[in-house]
C-alpha positions as CSV (number, residue, x, y, z in Angstrom):
1,M,26.5,-4.7,-2.6
2,E,26.9,-6.1,0.9
3,N,24.5,-4.4,3.4
4,D,25.2,-3.9,7.0
5,M,23.0,-5.3,9.7
6,F,22.4,-4.6,13.4
7,C,20.5,-6.9,15.8
8,Y,20.7,-7.0,19.6
9,Q,17.4,-8.6,20.4
10,C,18.7,-11.9,22.0
11,E,21.0,-12.6,25.0
12,Q,23.8,-14.0,23.0
13,T,24.3,-10.9,20.8
14,M,27.9,-10.3,19.8
15,G,30.1,-8.8,22.5
16,G,26.9,-7.8,24.4
17,K,26.5,-5.0,22.0
18,G,25.0,-6.2,18.7
19,C,25.5,-8.5,15.8
20,T,26.7,-6.5,12.7
21,K,27.9,-9.1,10.2
22,V,26.2,-12.4,10.9
23,G,24.0,-13.0,13.9
24,V,25.2,-15.4,16.6
25,C,22.0,-17.3,15.7
26,S,23.5,-17.6,12.1
27,K,21.0,-15.0,10.8
28,E,22.5,-13.5,7.6
29,P,22.5,-9.7,7.0
30,D,19.9,-10.0,4.3
31,V,17.5,-11.9,6.6
32,A,18.1,-9.4,9.4
33,N,17.5,-6.4,7.1
34,L,14.3,-7.9,5.6
35,Q,13.1,-8.4,9.1
36,D,13.7,-4.7,9.9
37,V,11.6,-3.8,6.8
38,L,8.8,-6.1,8.0
39,I,8.8,-4.7,11.5
40,Y,8.7,-1.1,10.1
41,I,5.6,-2.0,8.1
42,L,4.0,-3.7,11.1
43,K,4.4,-0.4,13.0
44,G,2.5,1.3,10.2
45,I,-0.1,-1.4,10.4
46,G,-0.4,-0.6,14.1
47,F,-1.1,3.1,13.3
48,Y,-3.9,2.4,10.8
49,G,-5.3,-0.6,12.7
50,D,-5.5,1.5,15.9
51,E,-7.2,4.4,14.1
52,A,-9.7,1.9,12.5
53,L,-10.5,0.4,15.9
54,K,-11.0,3.8,17.5
55,K,-13.8,4.2,14.9
56,E,-15.2,0.8,16.0
57,K,-14.3,-0.8,12.6
58,V,-14.0,-4.6,12.5
59,I,-10.6,-6.0,11.6
60,P,-11.0,-9.6,10.3
61,D,-9.4,-12.5,12.1
62,E,-7.1,-13.3,9.1
63,A,-5.6,-9.8,9.5
64,H,-4.9,-10.6,13.2
65,R,-3.3,-13.9,12.2
66,L,-1.0,-12.2,9.7
67,V,0.1,-9.7,12.4
68,H,0.8,-12.5,14.9
69,D,2.6,-14.7,12.4
70,T,4.8,-12.0,10.8
71,L,5.8,-10.7,14.2
72,F,6.6,-14.2,15.4
73,S,8.6,-14.9,12.3
74,T,11.2,-12.3,13.4
75,L,11.7,-13.8,16.8
76,T,15.2,-15.3,17.3
77,N,15.7,-18.8,15.7
78,V,12.3,-19.0,13.9
79,N,12.7,-18.1,10.2
80,F,15.9,-17.7,8.1
81,D,14.3,-17.9,4.7
82,E,14.7,-14.7,2.7
83,G,12.0,-15.6,0.2
84,R,9.5,-16.1,3.0
85,F,10.3,-12.6,4.3
86,V,9.8,-11.0,0.9
87,D,6.4,-12.6,0.8
88,Y,5.6,-11.4,4.4
89,I,6.6,-7.9,3.5
90,L,4.3,-7.8,0.5
91,Q,1.4,-9.3,2.5
92,A,1.9,-6.9,5.3
93,S,2.1,-3.9,2.9
94,K,-1.2,-5.0,1.4
95,L,-2.8,-5.3,4.9
96,K,-1.5,-1.8,5.8
97,D,-3.2,-0.4,2.7
98,E,-6.5,-2.2,3.6
99,L,-6.4,-0.9,7.1
100,K,-5.7,2.6,5.9
101,E,-8.8,2.4,3.8
102,L,-10.8,0.9,6.7
103,A,-9.7,3.8,9.0
104,G,-10.9,6.4,6.5
105,K,-10.1,10.0,7.1
106,I,-7.5,10.6,9.9
107,S,-7.2,13.8,11.8
108,V,-3.5,13.2,12.9
109,E,-0.4,13.1,10.8
110,A,0.6,9.6,9.9
111,P,4.2,8.6,10.9
112,P,6.8,7.6,8.2
113,C,6.3,3.9,9.0
114,A,2.6,4.2,8.0
115,T,3.3,6.1,4.7
116,Y,6.1,3.8,3.7
117,D,5.4,1.8,0.5
118,P,8.0,-1.1,0.1
119,P,9.5,-2.1,-3.2
120,R,8.3,-5.3,-4.9
121,N,11.6,-7.0,-5.1
122,K,14.2,-8.2,-2.5
123,E,17.1,-6.1,-3.8
124,D,15.3,-2.8,-3.4
125,M,13.8,-3.9,-0.1
126,L,17.4,-4.5,1.1
127,E,18.5,-1.1,-0.1
128,D,15.6,0.5,1.8
129,S,16.5,-1.4,5.0
130,Q,19.6,0.7,5.4
131,N,17.4,3.6,6.3
132,I,14.9,1.7,8.6
133,G,16.7,-0.4,11.2
134,V,17.2,0.0,14.9
135,I,20.2,2.4,14.9
136,V,19.3,4.5,11.9
137,D,17.8,7.5,13.7
138,E,20.7,8.9,15.7
139,K,18.5,11.8,16.9
140,L,16.4,9.5,18.9
141,D,17.0,9.6,22.6
142,M,18.8,6.3,23.6
143,D,16.5,5.7,26.6
144,V,13.4,6.2,24.3
145,R,14.9,3.8,21.8
146,S,15.6,1.3,24.6
147,L,12.0,1.3,25.7
148,R,10.7,1.2,22.2
149,E,12.8,-1.9,21.5
150,L,11.7,-3.4,24.8
151,L,8.1,-3.0,23.7
152,T,8.8,-4.3,20.2
153,Y,10.5,-7.4,21.5
154,G,7.8,-8.0,24.0
155,L,5.3,-7.9,21.1
156,K,7.3,-10.5,19.3
157,G,7.0,-12.8,22.3
158,M,3.2,-12.1,22.8
159,A,2.8,-12.8,19.0
160,A,4.2,-16.3,19.6
161,Y,1.6,-16.9,22.3
162,A,-1.2,-15.5,20.2
163,H,-0.1,-17.7,17.3
164,H,-0.2,-20.9,19.4
165,T,-3.6,-19.9,20.8
166,A,-5.1,-19.4,17.3
167,E,-3.7,-22.8,16.3
168,L,-5.8,-24.2,19.0
169,G,-8.9,-22.4,17.7
170,K,-9.0,-19.6,20.3
171,M,-8.6,-15.8,19.8
172,S,-9.2,-12.8,22.1
173,E,-10.6,-9.6,20.6
174,E,-9.1,-7.7,23.5
175,V,-5.6,-9.1,22.9
176,N,-5.8,-8.8,19.1
177,K,-6.8,-5.1,19.4
178,S,-3.9,-4.5,21.8
179,F,-1.3,-5.4,19.1
180,Y,-2.3,-2.4,17.0
181,R,-2.1,0.0,20.0
182,Y,1.4,-1.2,21.0
183,L,2.8,-1.5,17.4
184,R,1.6,2.1,16.8
185,A,3.4,3.2,20.0
186,A,6.6,1.5,18.9
187,G,6.6,3.6,15.7
188,D,5.6,6.9,17.3
189,D,8.6,9.3,17.5
190,T,6.6,11.7,19.7
191,L,6.5,9.5,22.8
192,G,8.9,10.1,25.7
193,V,10.4,7.9,28.4
194,E,7.5,8.1,30.9
195,E,4.9,7.4,28.3
196,L,6.8,4.4,26.9
197,F,7.5,3.0,30.4
198,K,3.8,3.1,31.2
199,L,3.0,1.5,27.8
200,N,5.4,-1.3,28.6
201,M,3.8,-2.0,31.9
202,D,0.3,-1.9,30.2
203,F,1.7,-4.3,27.7
204,G,2.7,-6.7,30.4
205,Q,-1.0,-6.9,31.5
206,S,-2.1,-7.6,27.9
207,N,0.5,-10.3,27.6
208,L,-0.7,-11.8,30.9
209,K,-4.2,-12.1,29.3
210,C,-2.7,-13.7,26.2
211,M,-0.8,-16.3,28.2
212,A,-3.9,-17.0,30.3
213,L,-5.8,-17.6,27.1
214,L,-3.1,-20.0,25.8
215,D,-3.2,-21.9,29.0
216,E,-7.0,-22.1,28.7
217,A,-6.8,-23.3,25.1
218,H,-4.2,-26.0,25.9
219,N,-6.3,-27.3,28.8
220,E,-9.6,-27.3,26.9
221,V,-8.2,-29.0,23.8
222,L,-5.5,-31.3,25.4
223,G,-6.7,-31.6,29.0
224,H,-4.9,-30.5,32.2
225,P,-1.3,-31.7,32.5
226,E,-0.9,-34.6,34.9
227,P,2.3,-35.7,36.7
228,T,3.8,-38.2,34.2
229,E,6.9,-40.2,33.9
230,V,8.7,-39.7,30.5
231,L,11.2,-42.1,28.9
232,I,14.4,-40.2,28.1
233,T,16.2,-43.1,26.5
234,I,15.7,-44.5,23.0
235,K,14.0,-47.6,21.6
236,K,14.7,-49.4,18.3
237,G,12.6,-48.7,15.3
238,P,11.6,-45.9,12.9
239,F,11.0,-42.6,14.6
240,I,10.2,-38.9,14.2
241,V,11.6,-36.3,16.6
242,V,9.3,-33.3,17.1
243,S,10.9,-30.1,18.2
244,G,9.8,-26.5,18.7
245,H,6.8,-25.6,20.9
246,D,3.5,-26.3,19.1
247,L,1.5,-29.0,20.9
248,W,-1.3,-28.9,18.3
249,Q,1.0,-29.8,15.5
250,L,2.2,-32.7,17.6
251,K,-1.4,-33.8,18.0
252,E,-1.8,-33.7,14.2
253,L,1.3,-35.8,13.7
254,L,0.2,-38.4,16.3
255,V,-3.1,-38.8,14.5
256,Q,-1.4,-39.3,11.1
257,T,1.3,-41.7,12.4
258,E,-1.0,-44.0,14.5
259,D,-0.6,-47.7,13.6
260,K,2.3,-47.0,11.2
261,G,5.0,-48.5,13.4
262,I,6.7,-45.1,14.0
263,N,7.9,-43.9,17.5
264,I,7.4,-40.2,18.2
265,Y,9.9,-38.5,20.5
266,T,9.6,-34.9,21.7
267,H,12.7,-32.7,21.8
268,G,13.5,-29.4,23.5
269,E,10.4,-27.5,24.7
270,M,8.1,-30.3,23.5
271,L,9.0,-32.4,26.5
272,P,5.9,-31.2,28.6
273,A,3.6,-32.7,25.9
274,H,3.8,-36.0,27.7
275,G,1.7,-34.6,30.6
276,Y,-1.3,-33.8,28.5
277,P,-4.1,-36.5,28.6
278,E,-5.0,-36.0,24.9
279,L,-1.4,-36.4,23.8
280,K,-0.1,-39.1,26.1
281,K,-3.1,-41.4,25.2
282,Y,-1.2,-42.1,21.9
283,K,1.1,-45.0,22.9
284,H,3.6,-44.2,20.1
285,L,4.4,-40.9,21.8
286,L,7.3,-42.9,23.3
287,G,9.5,-40.4,25.1
288,N,11.9,-37.4,24.9
289,Y,15.1,-37.4,22.8
290,G,18.0,-35.1,23.7
291,G,18.0,-31.8,25.5
292,A,17.6,-28.1,24.9
293,W,17.6,-26.3,21.5
294,Q,21.3,-25.3,21.4
295,D,22.3,-29.0,21.3
296,Q,20.4,-29.9,18.2
297,Q,23.3,-29.8,15.8
298,K,25.1,-32.4,17.8
299,E,21.9,-34.4,18.7
300,F,20.5,-34.4,15.1
301,D,23.9,-35.2,13.4
302,N,23.2,-38.0,10.9
303,I,20.3,-39.1,13.0
304,P,18.5,-42.2,11.5
305,G,15.1,-40.7,11.7
306,A,13.0,-37.7,10.6
307,I,12.8,-34.4,12.5
308,L,9.8,-32.0,12.5
309,M,10.4,-28.4,13.6
310,T,7.1,-26.8,14.6
311,T,8.2,-23.4,15.8
312,N,11.3,-21.8,17.4
313,C,14.0,-22.7,18.1
314,I,15.7,-23.9,14.9
315,M,19.5,-23.7,14.4
316,K,21.3,-23.7,11.0
317,P,21.0,-27.3,10.0
318,K,24.1,-29.4,9.2
319,N,24.4,-31.2,5.9
320,S,24.3,-34.5,7.8
321,Y,20.6,-34.1,8.6
322,S,19.2,-31.3,6.4
323,D,17.6,-34.0,4.2
324,R,15.5,-35.3,7.1
325,L,14.6,-32.0,8.8
326,F,11.2,-30.6,8.0
327,T,9.8,-27.3,8.9
328,T,6.1,-26.2,9.1
329,S,4.0,-23.2,10.1
330,I,6.2,-20.1,10.4
331,V,9.5,-21.9,10.7
332,G,11.8,-21.6,7.7
333,Y,15.3,-22.3,6.3
334,S,15.8,-22.0,2.6
335,N,17.3,-25.5,2.1
336,L,14.7,-27.5,4.0
337,T,11.4,-29.1,3.0
338,H,8.5,-27.1,4.3
339,I,5.1,-28.7,5.2
340,S,2.5,-26.1,4.1
341,T,-0.9,-25.6,5.7
342,V,-3.7,-26.1,3.2
343,N,-7.2,-25.2,4.3
344,G,-6.1,-25.3,7.9
345,K,-4.6,-28.8,7.7
346,R,-1.1,-30.2,7.2
347,D,-0.1,-33.4,5.4
348,Y,2.9,-35.0,7.2
349,S,3.3,-37.9,4.7
350,Q,6.8,-36.7,3.6
351,V,8.0,-36.7,7.2
352,I,6.4,-40.2,7.8
353,N,8.0,-41.6,4.6
354,K,11.4,-40.3,5.5
355,A,11.2,-41.9,9.0
356,L,10.3,-45.3,7.4
357,E,13.0,-44.9,4.8
358,L,15.7,-44.2,7.4
359,G,14.7,-47.2,9.6
360,G,15.4,-45.7,13.0
361,F,17.5,-46.8,15.9
362,E,18.8,-50.3,15.8
363,N,18.9,-51.1,19.6
364,D,17.1,-50.2,22.8
365,E,18.8,-48.3,25.5
366,A,18.4,-49.1,29.2
367,E,15.3,-47.2,30.4
368,K,15.6,-44.0,32.3
369,K,12.6,-41.7,33.1
370,I,11.9,-38.2,34.5
371,M,8.8,-36.5,35.7
372,V,6.8,-33.8,34.0
373,G,3.3,-32.4,34.2
374,F,3.2,-30.1,37.2
375,G,1.1,-27.3,35.7
376,H,-0.9,-25.1,38.0
377,H,-3.9,-27.4,38.2
378,A,-1.6,-30.3,39.3
379,V,0.4,-28.3,41.8
380,L,-2.6,-26.5,43.3
381,S,-4.5,-29.7,43.8
382,H,-1.9,-30.2,46.6
383,A,-2.3,-26.6,47.8
384,K,-3.7,-27.6,51.3
385,E,-0.7,-29.9,51.9
386,I,1.8,-27.3,50.6
387,I,0.3,-24.6,52.8
388,E,0.4,-26.8,55.9
389,S,3.9,-27.9,55.2
390,V,5.0,-24.2,54.9
391,K,3.3,-23.4,58.2
392,Q,4.9,-26.4,59.9
393,G,8.3,-25.4,58.6
394,K,8.7,-28.5,56.4
395,I,8.9,-26.4,53.3
396,K,11.1,-23.3,53.9
397,H,11.3,-21.7,50.5
398,F,10.2,-22.0,46.8
399,F,12.7,-21.3,44.0
400,L,11.5,-20.7,40.4
401,I,14.5,-21.5,38.4
402,G,13.7,-21.4,34.7
403,G,13.7,-19.7,31.4
404,C,15.6,-20.0,28.2
405,D,18.7,-22.2,27.8
406,G,21.6,-21.2,25.5
407,A,25.1,-21.9,24.4
408,K,26.8,-18.9,25.9
409,P,29.1,-19.5,28.9
410,G,27.7,-18.7,32.3
411,R,24.6,-20.9,32.2
412,N,26.1,-23.5,34.5
413,Y,25.1,-21.0,37.2
414,Y,21.5,-22.4,37.1
415,T,22.7,-26.0,37.6
416,E,24.9,-24.9,40.5
417,F,22.0,-22.9,42.0
418,A,19.6,-25.8,41.8
419,E,22.1,-28.2,43.3
420,L,22.8,-25.9,46.2
421,T,19.1,-25.3,47.2
422,P,18.4,-26.8,50.7
423,K,16.5,-30.1,50.9
424,D,13.6,-28.4,52.6
425,T,12.9,-26.2,49.6
426,I,10.9,-26.8,46.3
427,I,12.2,-26.0,42.9
428,L,9.7,-24.9,40.3
429,T,11.0,-24.9,36.8
430,L,9.8,-24.3,33.2
431,A,11.1,-23.6,29.7
432,C,14.2,-25.2,28.3
433,G,16.4,-23.8,31.0
434,K,15.4,-26.8,33.0
435,Y,17.5,-29.1,30.9
436,R,20.5,-27.8,32.9
437,F,19.3,-29.9,35.9
438,N,16.0,-31.8,35.1
439,K,17.7,-35.2,34.9
440,K,19.1,-34.9,38.4
441,D,17.5,-36.5,41.4
442,F,16.5,-33.8,43.9
443,G,14.5,-36.2,46.1
444,T,11.2,-35.2,47.9
445,V,10.0,-32.8,50.5
446,A,6.7,-33.0,52.4
447,G,5.6,-35.8,50.2
448,L,6.2,-33.9,46.9
449,P,9.0,-34.1,44.4
450,R,11.4,-31.3,45.1
451,L,11.7,-30.5,41.4
452,L,8.3,-29.6,39.8
453,D,8.4,-29.2,36.0
454,C,5.6,-26.6,35.2
455,G,6.1,-26.9,31.5
456,Q,7.2,-24.9,28.5
457,C,8.0,-21.2,28.3
458,N,4.5,-21.2,26.8
459,D,3.3,-22.4,30.2
460,S,4.8,-19.5,32.2
461,Y,1.2,-18.6,33.2
462,S,1.3,-21.7,35.3
463,A,4.1,-20.4,37.5
464,I,2.3,-17.0,37.8
465,A,-1.0,-18.8,38.7
466,I,0.8,-20.9,41.4
467,A,2.4,-17.8,42.9
468,L,-0.8,-15.8,42.9
469,A,-2.8,-18.7,44.4
470,L,-0.2,-19.2,47.2
471,A,-0.2,-15.4,48.0
472,D,-4.0,-15.5,48.2
473,A,-3.9,-18.5,50.5
474,F,-1.4,-16.8,52.8
475,H,-3.2,-13.5,52.6
476,C,-0.1,-11.7,51.4
477,S,1.5,-10.3,48.3
478,V,3.7,-12.4,46.0
479,N,6.6,-10.4,47.2
480,E,5.9,-11.5,50.8
481,L,6.0,-15.2,49.9
482,P,9.1,-17.4,50.6
483,L,9.5,-17.4,46.8
484,S,12.5,-16.3,44.7
485,M,12.7,-16.1,40.9
486,I,16.0,-17.0,39.3
487,L,15.4,-16.5,35.6
488,S,17.5,-17.1,32.5
489,W,16.6,-15.4,29.2
490,Y,17.6,-15.8,25.6
491,E,14.9,-14.5,23.2
492,Q,11.8,-12.4,23.0
493,K,9.3,-14.7,24.7
494,A,11.4,-14.3,27.8
495,V,11.3,-10.5,27.3
496,C,7.5,-10.4,27.3
497,I,7.4,-12.7,30.4
498,L,9.8,-10.4,32.3
499,I,7.7,-7.4,31.4
500,T,4.6,-9.2,32.6
501,L,6.2,-10.1,35.9
502,L,7.3,-6.5,36.4
503,S,3.8,-5.2,35.5
504,L,2.5,-7.4,38.4
505,G,4.9,-5.5,40.7
506,I,7.1,-8.6,41.4
507,Q,10.3,-7.6,43.1
508,N,13.8,-9.1,43.5
509,I,14.0,-11.1,40.2
510,Y,17.4,-12.4,39.5
511,L,18.2,-12.2,35.7
512,G,21.0,-13.7,33.6
513,P,23.3,-14.8,32.3
514,T,23.7,-11.2,31.1
515,L,21.4,-8.3,31.0
516,P,19.8,-7.2,27.7
517,A,22.0,-5.2,25.4
518,F,19.0,-3.0,24.4
519,I,18.4,-1.8,28.0
520,T,20.4,1.4,28.6
521,P,22.1,2.1,31.9
522,N,19.4,4.7,32.7
523,I,16.5,2.3,32.1
524,L,18.3,-0.4,34.0
525,Q,18.6,1.9,36.9
526,V,14.8,2.6,36.8
527,L,14.1,-1.1,36.8
528,T,16.6,-1.6,39.7
529,D,15.1,1.3,41.7
530,K,11.5,0.3,41.1
531,F,11.6,-3.5,41.1
532,N,15.0,-4.3,42.5
533,L,15.8,-6.3,39.4
534,R,19.1,-8.0,40.0
535,P,21.8,-9.4,37.6
536,I,23.0,-12.8,38.8
537,S,26.4,-13.0,40.4
538,D,27.6,-16.5,41.6
539,A,25.2,-19.2,42.7
540,K,26.4,-19.6,46.3
541,S,26.5,-15.8,47.0
542,D,23.0,-15.3,45.5
543,L,21.5,-18.2,47.4
544,D,23.1,-17.2,50.7
545,Y,21.8,-13.7,50.3
546,I,18.2,-14.9,49.5
547,L,18.1,-17.3,52.5
548,K,19.2,-14.6,54.9
549,Q,16.3,-12.3,54.0
C-alpha cells in the first residue's frame, strides 16, 4: 500500500504549500513518514526527559547524543536511508522507556507521544505514520500548529549545532537540558499561541548559547580563522572532495591522507575550512571545488575522484558517481557506502583507495583564488579602524547578505543586491548563499575587502558577535547600527538562526526567496508587527529603501 506524505519544512516545498508525493529534495514518502514517527517519539522523549530533569535526575551524554543525532537526521537533505530510520526509531523508543523509568512516578497525564510504543518493523511503522504526521490533527488550531512546527524545525537546526559541538568534544549541560523542555512543548496539545510564541523566543536564546559553544569549540580545536586565500581551480592528481559541514571529519581525513599523494578539496559549506590554522597547515588541503550544494549533481557527474559527504546537504546521487560517493556520521543514502564510527574513530581507507584508483584530474587549471577567514576574531581585530571609518564617513553601511542557497528561481536577487551595494559599504556574508557572488571582485573600502566571508551557516554566531560588538562600541542597539540583514533560507538551521535573531529583538530583517509555508498569515502578521520582518521584493527597490532610512 502506498502511503501519503506531507512535508513543508524547507523553502522549496511544492507549490509553497507542502510536498505530498515525493519531496522536492527527492525524499520518498516512506522516508518522510518514518521521520514523522521518529519526531513523534522524540516529543515523548522530551516529556519524560523533562520530568526526570525536574527531579534532578542525570541523563547520560549518550542519550543527549542520540537526541541530537536523530533530530539532525530529519533535517532537509541529510538522511534518505529507510533502514537507518527504522534503527533510529527503535533506539529512540528504547531511550524513551529508559527516561520514563528514570522519571519515576509522574503527577501529570502523559501525552499520546509519550505513551506511544512503535512497532518493530518498517511496514507497521509506516501504517502508524498515517496517524502521526503534521496535518493529522485537524482539531488543532492552525496558528498553534504553525508555532509548534516553528519550534520543531528550530530544534532540528539546533541539533545540528549540538552534533558538531559534540564531535569536537564539547557539550553543554544547559543546552542539552533545553532539548527536552522544547521537545515536550512541541508535543503538548494544551499550549496556546502566546505560550508557544514565548517558548520560541526562549528557544532562540538557547540556540544562541549552542552556536556560541560551537564557535568556542571550533576556535579551541582548530584555531581562530584567519584571512586566507583559497584556490578555486583544480590541479592534476588524485583527489578527494569533502562536502557537508563537519570540520572535525575533514581534520580526520587530512591526517589519514597525509603523504599519500592525494589532494583534498572542500566543497559547499566546507569552503571556510581553509581559514583555520589547524586545517590549513596540511599542504594537501589544496583548494575548493565547485559551488553550493544544489550544483553537486552537475559538479560530481563522473568526477575522477572520491567524494566524502560529512553532513547535510546531500542530493540524490546520479549513477555516474554513486560508486565514488561516501557518507559518514548521520548522512545516509541506501545505495552508498557508509563510513561507520567505531569507538569514536572513522577509517577512511575506502575513500582513499577509491581516490587513488580513479587517478584524479589530468591537467592543471590556471590559478584563481578568493578570500575566506573573516570570523569575528579577524574582523574585530580591525574594530578600531572600522569604527573610525564609520565616524569619518568612509564606511556608510554594512550589509549582511547570506544564508542558504538553493535551486528555486528567485535567488539571483542576492547576486543583484550585492552588486548594487555602494562602494562605500561592506558586505558580510556567510553560509552557502555566498556562492551567488563570492567569486566577484568587490574591491576594498577603508583598507578592508568590501566582501568579508564570515564562514559557514555553522558560523552564524560570528555575524551576531560582530553586530553586538559594533553596537557596544557605538553605544547603541544593533537596530540603530547602519546594518541591514538580507537573508536567504532553505532548511532548518536557517530557521533556528532566524528565531535567534528575533529573540535578540533584531528588526527589519529581509527574508526570502519565499516565506516559510508553515508560518500562517496570523503568525506572519505578529512577526511583521513585532519585528518588521520583511519579505524581499526586488533588489533595487529594497536597497533604495534601506539607504533612504
